[in-house]
C-alpha positions, 0 to 999 in steps of 0.5 A: 667387932672393929679393932682399928684404933682412932688415933684421935681418942686415947684410951687406957681402960683395956676392960672396955669392949672398945679398947684397941688391943695392945694399943692405948686408943679407942675404936669407936668413931666418937665417945660420949663424955658424961658426969658423976656429980652435977658439981663438976670440979676435976676430971675425977667428976667425968666418965666415958659414957660410952664405956661397955664391959668387955673381956681383957686382952 
């Protein structure tokens, strides 16, 4: 799996399969952002829809 950080996508979710180890970046070329609620009013109502559970490093 690619472990090269994408410096354009910051990420602090170290349980994601695409998290770049000790660096707080994603390794994907792009991500999809989705909604958790039909009436989005703040960032808590959004999610990274590209997330996949990985092993904690």
